[in-house]
VEXVO-655355 format. One record per residue: residue in three letters; chain; z, x, y of N, C-alpha, C in turn. Coordinates in steps of 0.05 Angstrom, whole numbers, plus 32768, in hexadecimal, padded with zeros to 4 digits. Atoms other than C-alpha are relative to their C-alpha. Example, Ala and Ser with C-alpha at 12.3 -4.5 7.8 and 13.67 -1.06 7.14 Angstrom:
2
<node r="ALA" c="A" n_pz="8000" n_px="8012" n_py="7FE8" ca_pz="809C" ca_px="80F6" ca_py="7FA6" c_pz="8000" c_px="8012" c_py="8018"/>
<node r="SER" c="A" n_pz="7FFF" n_px="7FF0" n_py="7FE8" ca_pz="808F" ca_px="8111" ca_py="7FEB" c_pz="800E" c_px="7FF1" c_py="8016"/>
***
This chain:
140
<node r="MET" c="A" n_pz="7FF6" n_px="801A" n_py="7FFA" ca_pz="878B" ca_px="88F8" ca_py="864D" c_pz="7FF9" c_px="7FF8" c_py="801D"/>
<node r="THR" c="A" n_pz="8007" n_px="800A" n_py="7FE5" ca_pz="8776" ca_px="88CE" ca_py="8689" c_pz="8018" c_px="7FFD" c_py="8012"/>
<node r="LYS" c="A" n_pz="7FEB" n_px="8004" n_py="7FED" ca_pz="879F" ca_px="88CA" ca_py="86C8" c_pz="8008" c_px="7FE3" c_py="8001"/>
<node r="ALA" c="A" n_pz="7FFC" n_px="801D" n_py="7FFD" ca_pz="8799" ca_px="887F" ca_py="86C5" c_pz="800B" c_px="7FF3" c_py="7FE6"/>
<node r="THR" c="A" n_pz="7FF6" n_px="800A" n_py="801A" ca_pz="87BE" ca_px="8877" ca_py="8683" c_pz="800D" c_px="7FE5" c_py="8003"/>
<node r="GLY" c="A" n_pz="7FF2" n_px="801A" n_py="7FFD" ca_pz="87EA" ca_px="883E" ca_py="869E" c_pz="7FED" c_px="7FE9" c_py="8003"/>
<node r="ILE" c="A" n_pz="8013" n_px="8016" n_py="7FFC" ca_pz="87B1" ca_px="8813" ca_py="86B8" c_pz="7FEE" c_px="7FFD" c_py="7FE7"/>
<node r="ALA" c="A" n_pz="8011" n_px="8001" n_py="8017" ca_pz="8785" ca_px="8825" ca_py="867C" c_pz="800E" c_px="7FF1" c_py="7FE9"/>
<node r="SER" c="A" n_pz="7FF0" n_px="800D" n_py="8015" ca_pz="87BC" ca_px="8810" ca_py="864C" c_pz="8003" c_px="7FE2" c_py="8005"/>
<node r="ARG" c="A" n_pz="7FFD" n_px="801C" n_py="7FF9" ca_pz="87C7" ca_px="87CF" ca_py="8671" c_pz="7FE6" c_px="7FF0" c_py="7FFC"/>
<node r="LEU" c="A" n_pz="801A" n_px="800D" n_py="8004" ca_pz="877C" ca_px="87BF" ca_py="8671" c_pz="7FFB" c_px="7FFC" c_py="7FE3"/>
<node r="SER" c="A" n_pz="8005" n_px="8002" n_py="801C" ca_pz="8777" ca_px="87CE" ca_py="8627" c_pz="8011" c_px="7FEA" c_py="7FF3"/>
<node r="LYS" c="A" n_pz="7FEE" n_px="8014" n_py="800B" ca_pz="87B4" ca_px="87A3" ca_py="8616" c_pz="7FF6" c_px="7FE3" c_py="8008"/>
<node r="ALA" c="A" n_pz="800A" n_px="801A" n_py="7FF7" ca_pz="8794" ca_px="876A" ca_py="863F" c_pz="7FE5" c_px="7FF9" c_py="7FF3"/>
<node r="GLY" c="A" n_pz="8019" n_px="8006" n_py="800F" ca_pz="8756" ca_px="876F" ca_py="8612" c_pz="7FE7" c_px="800A" c_py="800D"/>
<node r="TYR" c="A" n_pz="8018" n_px="7FF6" n_py="7FF3" ca_pz="8727" ca_px="8794" ca_py="8640" c_pz="7FF8" c_px="801A" c_py="7FF4"/>
<node r="ARG" c="A" n_pz="800A" n_px="7FE7" n_py="800C" ca_pz="86FB" ca_px="87CC" ca_py="8626" c_pz="8004" c_px="8017" c_py="8014"/>
<node r="LEU" c="A" n_pz="7FFD" n_px="7FE8" n_py="7FF0" ca_pz="8708" ca_px="8812" ca_py="8640" c_pz="7FE7" c_px="8011" c_py="7FFD"/>
<node r="THR" c="A" n_pz="8018" n_px="7FF1" n_py="8000" ca_pz="86C2" ca_px="882B" ca_py="864C" c_pz="8004" c_px="801B" c_py="800F"/>
<node r="PRO" c="A" n_pz="7FFE" n_px="7FE7" n_py="7FF1" ca_pz="86B7" ca_px="8872" ca_py="8664" c_pz="7FFE" c_px="7FFC" c_py="801E"/>
<node r="GLN" c="A" n_pz="8003" n_px="8006" n_py="7FE3" ca_pz="86A2" ca_px="8856" ca_py="86A8" c_pz="801A" c_px="7FF5" c_py="800B"/>
<node r="ARG" c="A" n_pz="7FE6" n_px="800C" n_py="7FF7" ca_pz="86E2" ca_px="882D" ca_py="86AE" c_pz="8016" c_px="8016" c_py="8001"/>
<node r="ILE" c="A" n_pz="7FEC" n_px="7FEB" n_py="8000" ca_pz="870C" ca_px="8869" ca_py="869C" c_pz="7FFD" c_px="8013" c_py="8018"/>
<node r="MET" c="A" n_pz="8005" n_px="7FF0" n_py="7FE9" ca_pz="86EA" ca_px="8893" ca_py="86D1" c_pz="8008" c_px="7FF3" c_py="801A"/>
<node r="ILE" c="A" n_pz="7FF8" n_px="8010" n_py="7FE9" ca_pz="86F5" ca_px="885C" ca_py="8704" c_pz="801E" c_px="7FFF" c_py="8003"/>
<node r="LEU" c="A" n_pz="7FE3" n_px="8000" n_py="8000" ca_pz="873E" ca_px="8857" ca_py="86F1" c_pz="800B" c_px="801B" c_py="8008"/>
<node r="ASP" c="A" n_pz="7FF7" n_px="7FE4" n_py="7FF8" ca_pz="8746" ca_px="88A3" ca_py="86F7" c_pz="7FFD" c_px="8004" c_py="801E"/>
<node r="ALA" c="A" n_pz="8005" n_px="7FFD" n_py="7FE3" ca_pz="8727" ca_px="88A0" ca_py="873D" c_pz="8015" c_px="7FF1" c_py="8010"/>
<node r="ILE" c="A" n_pz="7FEB" n_px="8010" n_py="7FF1" ca_pz="8758" ca_px="886A" ca_py="8753" c_pz="801B" c_px="800E" c_py="7FFE"/>
<node r="GLU" c="A" n_pz="7FE6" n_px="7FF3" n_py="8003" ca_pz="8795" ca_px="888D" ca_py="8737" c_pz="8001" c_px="801B" c_py="800D"/>
<node r="GLY" c="A" n_pz="8001" n_px="7FE5" n_py="7FF4" ca_pz="877E" ca_px="88D0" ca_py="8751" c_pz="7FFE" c_px="8001" c_py="801E"/>
<node r="ALA" c="A" n_pz="8002" n_px="8001" n_py="7FE2" ca_pz="8774" ca_px="88B8" ca_py="8798" c_pz="801B" c_px="8004" c_py="800D"/>
<node r="SER" c="A" n_pz="7FE7" n_px="7FFB" n_py="7FF2" ca_pz="87A8" ca_px="88D0" ca_py="87C9" c_pz="8009" c_px="7FE7" c_py="8010"/>
<node r="GLY" c="A" n_pz="7FF9" n_px="8018" n_py="7FF1" ca_pz="87A5" ca_px="888D" ca_py="87ED" c_pz="7FEE" c_px="7FEA" c_py="7FF6"/>
<node r="HIS" c="A" n_pz="8012" n_px="8016" n_py="8006" ca_pz="8778" ca_px="8851" ca_py="87F0" c_pz="7FE4" c_px="800B" c_py="7FFC"/>
<node r="ILE" c="A" n_pz="801C" n_px="7FF7" n_py="8006" ca_pz="8731" ca_px="8857" ca_py="87D6" c_pz="7FEE" c_px="7FE8" c_py="7FFE"/>
<node r="SER" c="A" n_pz="8014" n_px="8017" n_py="8000" ca_pz="86F3" ca_px="882C" ca_py="87DE" c_pz="7FEF" c_px="8003" c_py="7FE7"/>
<node r="ALA" c="A" n_pz="8013" n_px="8000" n_py="8018" ca_pz="86C2" ca_px="881A" ca_py="87A6" c_pz="7FEB" c_px="8015" c_py="8005"/>
<node r="GLU" c="A" n_pz="8015" n_px="7FED" n_py="7FFA" ca_pz="868F" ca_px="8845" ca_py="87C9" c_pz="800A" c_px="801D" c_py="7FFC"/>
<node r="GLU" c="A" n_pz="7FF5" n_px="7FE5" n_py="8004" ca_pz="86BD" ca_px="8882" ca_py="87C9" c_pz="8004" c_px="8005" c_py="7FE2"/>
<node r="ILE" c="A" n_pz="7FFD" n_px="7FFD" n_py="801D" ca_pz="86CD" ca_px="8876" ca_py="877F" c_pz="7FE4" c_px="8007" c_py="7FF4"/>
<node r="TYR" c="A" n_pz="801B" n_px="7FFC" n_py="800A" ca_pz="8682" ca_px="8873" ca_py="8771" c_pz="7FF7" c_px="801D" c_py="8006"/>
<node r="GLN" c="A" n_pz="8008" n_px="7FE5" n_py="7FF8" ca_pz="8675" ca_px="88B5" ca_py="8797" c_pz="800F" c_px="8015" c_py="7FEF"/>
<node r="LYS" c="A" n_pz="7FF0" n_px="7FEC" n_py="8010" ca_pz="86AD" ca_px="88D9" ca_py="8770" c_pz="7FF5" c_px="8002" c_py="7FE4"/>
<node r="ILE" c="A" n_pz="8008" n_px="8001" n_py="801C" ca_pz="8692" ca_px="88C3" ca_py="872D" c_pz="7FE3" c_px="8007" c_py="7FFC"/>
<node r="LYS" c="A" n_pz="801D" n_px="7FFC" n_py="8002" ca_pz="8647" ca_px="88C7" ca_py="873A" c_pz="7FF8" c_px="801C" c_py="7FF7"/>
<node r="ALA" c="A" n_pz="8007" n_px="7FE4" n_py="8007" ca_pz="8645" ca_px="8913" ca_py="8734" c_pz="8006" c_px="8005" c_py="7FE3"/>
<node r="LEU" c="A" n_pz="7FF9" n_px="7FFB" n_py="801C" ca_pz="8667" ca_px="8911" ca_py="86F0" c_pz="7FF0" c_px="7FED" c_py="7FED"/>
<node r="TYR" c="A" n_pz="800D" n_px="8014" n_py="8011" ca_pz="8644" ca_px="88D3" ca_py="86D6" c_pz="7FEA" c_px="7FF2" c_py="8010"/>
<node r="PRO" c="A" n_pz="8016" n_px="800A" n_py="7FEF" ca_pz="8600" ca_px="88C9" ca_py="86F9" c_pz="7FF6" c_px="7FE4" c_py="7FF8"/>
<node r="GLY" c="A" n_pz="8009" n_px="801A" n_py="8009" ca_pz="85F2" ca_px="888A" ca_py="86D0" c_pz="8011" c_px="7FE9" c_py="800B"/>
<node r="LEU" c="A" n_pz="7FEE" n_px="8016" n_py="7FF6" ca_pz="862B" ca_px="8864" ca_py="86F2" c_pz="7FF2" c_px="7FF0" c_py="8016"/>
<node r="ASN" c="A" n_pz="800B" n_px="8012" n_py="7FEC" ca_pz="8615" ca_px="8828" ca_py="871B" c_pz="8017" c_px="7FF7" c_py="8012"/>
<node r="ILE" c="A" n_pz="7FEC" n_px="8009" n_py="7FED" ca_pz="863B" ca_px="8814" ca_py="875A" c_pz="800A" c_px="7FE4" c_py="7FF8"/>
<node r="SER" c="A" n_pz="7FF7" n_px="801B" n_py="8008" ca_pz="863D" ca_px="87CC" ca_py="873E" c_pz="8015" c_px="8001" c_py="7FEB"/>
<node r="THR" c="A" n_pz="7FEB" n_px="7FFD" n_py="8014" ca_pz="8667" ca_px="87E5" ca_py="8704" c_pz="801B" c_px="8006" c_py="800D"/>
<node r="VAL" c="A" n_pz="7FE7" n_px="7FFA" n_py="7FF1" ca_pz="869A" ca_px="8800" ca_py="8736" c_pz="800A" c_px="7FE6" c_py="800C"/>
<node r="TYR" c="A" n_pz="7FF8" n_px="8019" n_py="7FF3" ca_pz="869B" ca_px="87BE" ca_py="875C" c_pz="800B" c_px="7FEC" c_py="7FEB"/>
<node r="ARG" c="A" n_pz="7FF6" n_px="8012" n_py="8014" ca_pz="86A3" ca_px="8796" ca_py="871C" c_pz="801B" c_px="8008" c_py="7FF5"/>
<node r="THR" c="A" n_pz="7FE7" n_px="7FF5" n_py="800A" ca_pz="86DB" ca_px="87C3" ca_py="8703" c_pz="8016" c_px="7FFC" c_py="8014"/>
<node r="MET" c="A" n_pz="7FEC" n_px="8004" n_py="7FEC" ca_pz="86FF" ca_px="87BF" ca_py="8745" c_pz="8008" c_px="7FE3" c_py="8002"/>
<node r="GLU" c="A" n_pz="7FFA" n_px="801D" n_py="8000" ca_pz="86FA" ca_px="8773" ca_py="8744" c_pz="8012" c_px="7FF9" c_py="7FE9"/>
<node r="LEU" c="A" n_pz="7FF0" n_px="8005" n_py="8017" ca_pz="8716" ca_px="8772" ca_py="86FE" c_pz="801D" c_px="800A" c_py="8004"/>
<node r="LEU" c="A" n_pz="7FE6" n_px="7FF5" n_py="7FFC" ca_pz="8750" ca_px="87A0" ca_py="8711" c_pz="8010" c_px="7FF0" c_py="8015"/>
<node r="LYS" c="A" n_pz="7FF2" n_px="8011" n_py="7FEC" ca_pz="875F" ca_px="8775" ca_py="874E" c_pz="8009" c_px="7FE6" c_py="7FF4"/>
<node r="GLU" c="A" n_pz="7FF9" n_px="801A" n_py="800C" ca_pz="875D" ca_px="8734" ca_py="8726" c_pz="8017" c_px="8003" c_py="7FEC"/>
<node r="THR" c="A" n_pz="7FEB" n_px="7FFC" n_py="8014" ca_pz="878C" ca_px="8752" ca_py="86F1" c_pz="8019" c_px="800B" c_py="800C"/>
<node r="GLY" c="A" n_pz="7FE8" n_px="7FF7" n_py="7FF2" ca_pz="87BD" ca_px="876A" ca_py="8726" c_pz="8005" c_px="801E" c_py="7FFD"/>
<node r="MET" c="A" n_pz="7FFB" n_px="7FE3" n_py="8005" ca_pz="87B3" ca_px="87B4" ca_py="8718" c_pz="7FFA" c_px="8011" c_py="8019"/>
<node r="VAL" c="A" n_pz="8004" n_px="7FF3" n_py="7FE6" ca_pz="879A" ca_px="87C6" ca_py="875E" c_pz="8003" c_px="7FEB" c_py="8016"/>
<node r="THR" c="A" n_pz="8000" n_px="8012" n_py="7FE9" ca_pz="87A4" ca_px="87A9" ca_py="87A3" c_pz="7FE8" c_px="8007" c_py="8011"/>
<node r="GLU" c="A" n_pz="8018" n_px="7FFC" n_py="7FEF" ca_pz="876C" ca_px="87A1" ca_py="87D6" c_pz="8009" c_px="7FFC" c_py="801D"/>
<node r="THR" c="A" n_pz="7FF9" n_px="8002" n_py="7FE4" ca_pz="8773" ca_px="87AD" ca_py="8820" c_pz="7FE7" c_px="8005" c_py="8011"/>
<node r="ASP" c="A" n_pz="8016" n_px="7FFC" n_py="7FED" ca_pz="8740" ca_px="87A5" ca_py="8858" c_pz="800C" c_px="8010" c_py="8017"/>
<node r="MET" c="A" n_pz="7FF6" n_px="7FEE" n_py="7FEB" ca_pz="874D" ca_px="87DF" ca_py="8888" c_pz="7FF0" c_px="7FFD" c_py="801A"/>
<node r="GLY" c="A" n_pz="800F" n_px="8005" n_py="7FE7" ca_pz="871B" ca_px="87C4" ca_py="88BB" c_pz="7FE9" c_px="8012" c_py="8004"/>
<node r="ASP" c="A" n_pz="8017" n_px="7FED" n_py="7FFC" ca_pz="86E6" ca_px="87F9" ca_py="88AF" c_pz="7FE7" c_px="7FF6" c_py="7FF1"/>
<node r="GLY" c="A" n_pz="8017" n_px="800A" n_py="800E" ca_pz="86B7" ca_px="87CC" ca_py="8888" c_pz="8001" c_px="8005" c_py="7FE2"/>
<node r="ARG" c="A" n_pz="7FFD" n_px="7FFB" n_py="801D" ca_pz="86CF" ca_px="87E4" ca_py="8844" c_pz="801C" c_px="7FF7" c_py="7FF7"/>
<node r="VAL" c="A" n_pz="7FE7" n_px="8007" n_py="800C" ca_pz="8704" ca_px="87C7" ca_py="8818" c_pz="800A" c_px="8018" c_py="7FF1"/>
<node r="ARG" c="A" n_pz="7FF3" n_px="7FE9" n_py="800D" ca_pz="8735" ca_px="87FB" ca_py="87FE" c_pz="8012" c_px="7FF6" c_py="7FEA"/>
<node r="PHE" c="A" n_pz="7FF0" n_px="8007" n_py="8017" ca_pz="875A" ca_px="87F9" ca_py="87BC" c_pz="8017" c_px="8014" c_py="7FFD"/>
<node r="HIS" c="A" n_pz="7FE8" n_px="7FF0" n_py="8004" ca_pz="879E" ca_px="8813" ca_py="87A8" c_pz="800D" c_px="7FF7" c_py="7FE6"/>
<node r="SER" c="A" n_pz="7FF3" n_px="8007" n_py="801A" ca_pz="87BE" ca_px="8816" ca_py="8763" c_pz="801B" c_px="7FF4" c_py="8005"/>
<node r="VAL" c="A" n_pz="7FE6" n_px="800B" n_py="7FFD" ca_pz="87FA" ca_px="87E9" ca_py="875C" c_pz="8016" c_px="8012" c_py="7FF4"/>
<node r="GLY" c="A" n_pz="7FED" n_px="7FED" n_py="800A" ca_pz="881B" ca_px="8823" ca_py="8738" c_pz="800B" c_px="8012" c_py="8016"/>
<node r="HIS" c="A" n_pz="7FF6" n_px="7FF1" n_py="7FE9" ca_pz="8822" ca_px="8845" ca_py="877C" c_pz="8012" c_px="7FED" c_py="8010"/>
<node r="GLU" c="A" n_pz="7FED" n_px="8011" n_py="7FF0" ca_pz="8856" ca_px="882D" ca_py="87AD" c_pz="7FF1" c_px="7FEC" c_py="8012"/>
<node r="HIS" c="A" n_pz="800C" n_px="8014" n_py="7FEE" ca_pz="8848" ca_px="87EE" ca_py="87D5" c_pz="8006" c_px="8008" c_py="801C"/>
<node r="HIS" c="A" n_pz="7FFC" n_px="7FFB" n_py="7FE4" ca_pz="883F" ca_px="87F8" ca_py="881E" c_pz="7FEB" c_px="7FF1" c_py="8010"/>
<node r="HIS" c="A" n_pz="8012" n_px="800E" n_py="7FEE" ca_pz="881B" ca_px="87DA" ca_py="885A" c_pz="7FF4" c_px="8015" c_py="8013"/>
<node r="HIS" c="A" n_pz="800E" n_px="7FED" n_py="7FEF" ca_pz="87F0" ca_px="87F9" ca_py="8890" c_pz="7FFF" c_px="7FF6" c_py="801D"/>
<node r="LEU" c="A" n_pz="8005" n_px="8005" n_py="7FE4" ca_pz="87ED" ca_px="87FC" ca_py="88DB" c_pz="7FE5" c_px="800E" c_py="8005"/>
<node r="VAL" c="A" n_pz="801B" n_px="7FF5" n_py="7FFD" ca_pz="87A3" ca_px="8807" ca_py="88EC" c_pz="7FF8" c_px="7FFF" c_py="801E"/>
<node r="CYS" c="A" n_pz="8008" n_px="7FFF" n_py="7FE4" ca_pz="878D" ca_px="881E" ca_py="8931" c_pz="7FE3" c_px="7FF8" c_py="8003"/>
<node r="SER" c="A" n_pz="801B" n_px="800B" n_py="7FFC" ca_pz="8750" ca_px="87F7" ca_py="8947" c_pz="7FEF" c_px="8013" c_py="8011"/>
<node r="ARG" c="A" n_pz="800F" n_px="7FEE" n_py="7FEE" ca_pz="873C" ca_px="882E" ca_py="8978" c_pz="7FF8" c_px="8019" c_py="7FF1"/>
<node r="CYS" c="A" n_pz="8006" n_px="7FE6" n_py="800D" ca_pz="8741" ca_px="8870" ca_py="8951" c_pz="7FFF" c_px="7FFF" c_py="7FE2"/>
<node r="GLY" c="A" n_pz="8001" n_px="8003" n_py="801D" ca_pz="8747" ca_px="8856" ca_py="890A" c_pz="8018" c_px="800C" c_py="7FF1"/>
<node r="ALA" c="A" n_pz="7FE9" n_px="7FF5" n_py="800D" ca_pz="878A" ca_px="8878" ca_py="88FC" c_pz="800E" c_px="7FEB" c_py="7FEF"/>
<node r="VAL" c="A" n_pz="7FF1" n_px="8012" n_py="8012" ca_pz="87B1" ca_px="8859" ca_py="88C2" c_pz="801B" c_px="800B" c_py="7FFC"/>
<node r="ILE" c="A" n_pz="7FE4" n_px="7FF9" n_py="8004" ca_pz="87FC" ca_px="885B" ca_py="88C0" c_pz="800C" c_px="7FEF" c_py="7FEA"/>
<node r="ASP" c="A" n_pz="7FF4" n_px="800F" n_py="8016" ca_pz="881F" ca_px="8848" ca_py="887F" c_pz="801A" c_px="7FF4" c_py="800A"/>
<node r="LEU" c="A" n_pz="7FE8" n_px="800F" n_py="7FF8" ca_pz="8856" ca_px="8815" ca_py="8889" c_pz="800F" c_px="7FF8" c_py="7FE7"/>
<node r="ASP" c="A" n_pz="7FF0" n_px="8007" n_py="8018" ca_pz="888E" ca_px="880D" ca_py="8855" c_pz="8001" c_px="7FE2" c_py="7FFD"/>
<node r="GLU" c="A" n_pz="8000" n_px="801D" n_py="8007" ca_pz="888F" ca_px="87CA" ca_py="8832" c_pz="801A" c_px="7FF2" c_py="800C"/>
<node r="ALA" c="A" n_pz="7FE7" n_px="800C" n_py="7FF6" ca_pz="88D8" ca_px="87BF" ca_py="8849" c_pz="7FFE" c_px="7FF7" c_py="801D"/>
<node r="VAL" c="A" n_pz="8003" n_px="8008" n_py="7FE4" ca_pz="88C1" ca_px="87B9" ca_py="8892" c_pz="7FF8" c_px="7FE3" c_py="8002"/>
<node r="LEU" c="A" n_pz="8009" n_px="801C" n_py="7FFF" ca_pz="88A0" ca_px="8776" ca_py="8882" c_pz="8012" c_px="7FED" c_py="7FF1"/>
<node r="ALA" c="A" n_pz="7FEE" n_px="8011" n_py="8010" ca_pz="88D9" ca_px="875C" ca_py="8856" c_pz="800B" c_px="7FE9" c_py="8012"/>
<node r="PRO" c="A" n_pz="7FF7" n_px="8016" n_py="7FF0" ca_pz="88F6" ca_px="8734" ca_py="8891" c_pz="7FEB" c_px="7FEA" c_py="8005"/>
<node r="LEU" c="A" n_pz="8016" n_px="8013" n_py="7FFC" ca_pz="88B2" ca_px="8713" ca_py="889C" c_pz="7FFE" c_px="7FEE" c_py="7FE7"/>
<node r="THR" c="A" n_pz="8002" n_px="800F" n_py="8018" ca_pz="88AF" ca_px="86FF" ca_py="8853" c_pz="8017" c_px="7FEC" c_py="7FFE"/>
<node r="THR" c="A" n_pz="7FE9" n_px="8012" n_py="8000" ca_pz="88F5" ca_px="86E1" ca_py="8857" c_pz="7FFC" c_px="7FE9" c_py="8014"/>
<node r="LEU" c="A" n_pz="8004" n_px="8014" n_py="7FEC" ca_pz="88E5" ca_px="86BC" ca_py="8897" c_pz="7FEB" c_px="7FEB" c_py="7FF8"/>
<node r="LEU" c="A" n_pz="8015" n_px="8012" n_py="8009" ca_pz="88A5" ca_px="869E" ca_py="887A" c_pz="800B" c_px="7FED" c_py="7FEA"/>
<node r="THR" c="A" n_pz="7FF5" n_px="8010" n_py="8016" ca_pz="88CC" ca_px="8686" ca_py="883D" c_pz="8014" c_px="7FEB" c_py="800B"/>
<node r="GLU" c="A" n_pz="7FEB" n_px="8011" n_py="7FF5" ca_pz="8907" ca_px="866A" ca_py="8864" c_pz="7FF6" c_px="7FEB" c_py="8014"/>
<node r="LYS" c="A" n_pz="8009" n_px="8013" n_py="7FEB" ca_pz="88E2" ca_px="864A" ca_py="889E" c_pz="7FEA" c_px="7FEE" c_py="7FF8"/>
<node r="PHE" c="A" n_pz="8018" n_px="800F" n_py="8008" ca_pz="88A2" ca_px="8633" ca_py="887D" c_pz="7FFF" c_px="7FF9" c_py="7FE3"/>
<node r="GLY" c="A" n_pz="8001" n_px="8005" n_py="801D" ca_pz="88B2" ca_px="8631" ca_py="8833" c_pz="7FE8" c_px="800D" c_py="7FF4"/>
<node r="PHE" c="A" n_pz="8019" n_px="7FF3" n_py="8009" ca_pz="8877" ca_px="8661" ca_py="882A" c_pz="8008" c_px="801B" c_py="7FF4"/>
<node r="SER" c="A" n_pz="7FFB" n_px="7FE7" n_py="800E" ca_pz="887B" ca_px="8699" ca_py="87F7" c_pz="7FE8" c_px="8013" c_py="8004"/>
<node r="ALA" c="A" n_pz="8016" n_px="7FEE" n_py="7FF8" ca_pz="8851" ca_px="86D0" ca_py="8816" c_pz="7FFD" c_px="8017" c_py="7FEB"/>
<node r="ASP" c="A" n_pz="8007" n_px="7FEA" n_py="8012" ca_pz="882E" ca_px="8704" ca_py="87EA" c_pz="7FF7" c_px="8017" c_py="8011"/>
<node r="LEU" c="A" n_pz="8006" n_px="7FEA" n_py="7FEE" ca_pz="8831" ca_px="8741" ca_py="8817" c_pz="7FFF" c_px="801A" c_py="7FF1"/>
<node r="LYS" c="A" n_pz="8001" n_px="7FE7" n_py="8010" ca_pz="881C" ca_px="8777" ca_py="87E6" c_pz="7FF4" c_px="8017" c_py="8010"/>
<node r="HIS" c="A" n_pz="800E" n_px="7FEB" n_py="7FF0" ca_pz="87ED" ca_px="879C" ca_py="8814" c_pz="7FF5" c_px="7FF2" c_py="8019"/>
<node r="LEU" c="A" n_pz="8008" n_px="800D" n_py="7FE7" ca_pz="87E4" ca_px="8789" ca_py="885C" c_pz="7FF7" c_px="8016" c_py="8014"/>
<node r="ALA" c="A" n_pz="8009" n_px="7FEE" n_py="7FEA" ca_pz="87BD" ca_px="87AB" ca_py="8894" c_pz="8005" c_px="7FF1" c_py="801A"/>
<node r="ILE" c="A" n_pz="7FFA" n_px="800C" n_py="7FE6" ca_pz="87D6" ca_px="879D" ca_py="88DB" c_pz="7FF0" c_px="8010" c_py="8014"/>
<node r="PHE" c="A" n_pz="8011" n_px="7FF2" n_py="7FED" ca_pz="87A4" ca_px="87AE" ca_py="8911" c_pz="800C" c_px="8000" c_py="801C"/>
<node r="GLY" c="A" n_pz="7FF6" n_px="7FFD" n_py="7FE5" ca_pz="87B6" ca_px="87C6" ca_py="8957" c_pz="7FF7" c_px="801C" c_py="800A"/>
<node r="HIS" c="A" n_pz="8006" n_px="7FE5" n_py="7FF5" ca_pz="87B8" ca_px="8808" ca_py="897E" c_pz="8017" c_px="8013" c_py="7FFB"/>
<node r="CYS" c="A" n_pz="7FEB" n_px="7FEC" n_py="8005" ca_pz="87DE" ca_px="8847" ca_py="896B" c_pz="800A" c_px="800A" c_py="801B"/>
<node r="LYS" c="A" n_pz="7FF3" n_px="7FF7" n_py="7FE7" ca_pz="880B" ca_px="8869" ca_py="899E" c_pz="7FED" c_px="8013" c_py="8010"/>
<node r="ASP" c="A" n_pz="8013" n_px="7FEF" n_py="7FF2" ca_pz="87D4" ca_px="889C" ca_py="89AF" c_pz="7FEA" c_px="7FF1" c_py="800F"/>
<node r="CYS" c="A" n_pz="8015" n_px="8010" n_py="7FF4" ca_pz="87A1" ca_px="8867" ca_py="89BE" c_pz="800B" c_px="7FED" c_py="8015"/>
<node r="ASP" c="A" n_pz="7FF4" n_px="8013" n_py="7FEE" ca_pz="87D1" ca_px="883C" ca_py="89E5" c_pz="8008" c_px="800C" c_py="801B"/>
<node r="ARG" c="A" n_pz="7FF8" n_px="7FF1" n_py="7FE7" ca_pz="87DD" ca_px="8871" ca_py="8A1B" c_pz="7FEC" c_px="7FFC" c_py="8016"/>
***
């Protein structure tokens, strides 16, 4: 059985075919310890399935993003990273100098969400946010 049973089941119920390539991509996402780029997914699968094309990975990631099954975050390194919505929501503090990434609990930004709603009547969708700055080691 695949690690990505939840996403696979949701895709199937939504009428999408579960090709072997898609299942391998879903497994790579669910098996990732953190965020993963399309290029990293491709590298993981390529050894097992040499016929896989990087465009298949990009198309699958776009489908998963559009259907709300993964979130997308730009960590500032030139690659978009993906995260399964089945994992907990969190945000990131990204050091612009050393590249360190610190996970930030979603609750930390709850006051901002409330402020935006109350003051501006704006309903913010803060699923995955990267905040850039300098970590304590680089700020010394």
